[in-house]
C-alpha angles and dihedrals in degrees: 000000000000115000112223121220097225121059133188138188117213121210117204141171105181147007097357097220092140090045090051091051090050091048095047096043107028111019112098089358105067105356140353125259097215098179143003120207124192128188088202118069090202095053110135089215091071090071090046090056093047090050088060091045097246121150111255128196129184122211108179109211089206089070090068129077094217143012096256094053086055092047093051091058091042093053094049090049093052091046089056087065093048091216122187086220142004120223123206104204109173092335105161103201133107104227127212128234086260090071099039092051095050107037130054102226143157131207134207118220128184099227141060099266138244079043118081104006116186131015128358092025098151095052093045090051093050090052100047132099096255121103092218136054133178151132136296135206113197143163114268111248134164089270112083108251085347107113125113112294114244100183141336131205117207136209129191107234093211089069090073128071094201143019091249090060091046090048094050091050091048090053090047095052094043088070093049093046093048093048092049093048093050092051096045091051095044095037086228099152 
């Protein structure tokens, strides 16, 4: 099997739809996903990673007394893979400065940052006064959803008849934006 020069680790917490897109479109084509780490032992993305033969590790955040203790184990686990980049793809944890100072990582967020940091961003974006919404890929920093923006994809909200249509479109462009950002950073095209 061919070894790819660029290696990534993907952090997940849930369905794994962004992970699946990366595995189908980038893994063993432009880079290698060397590991997937989930903080949620019930994450559906775990099975997706296993189906692609990718190493999976579960570090349940509930097993730790505080965020930094969790982050210390997470950082050491990531370092064992020696990735060129770590990807937060639906990873639903607020990370401490310990993580952001030791790991080169990007995050996908479903709004046009700096608007709508944190949870429920798609719904808040749909309901706000702006005519456009979208997604942002940014560097992970010690500020929640506050790192330097790498790229943004925009959608005109008037193009959608309902929140459900808008939500579906956001989920679709998330995958494209994240893949583009990964390849731009790693020069994997």
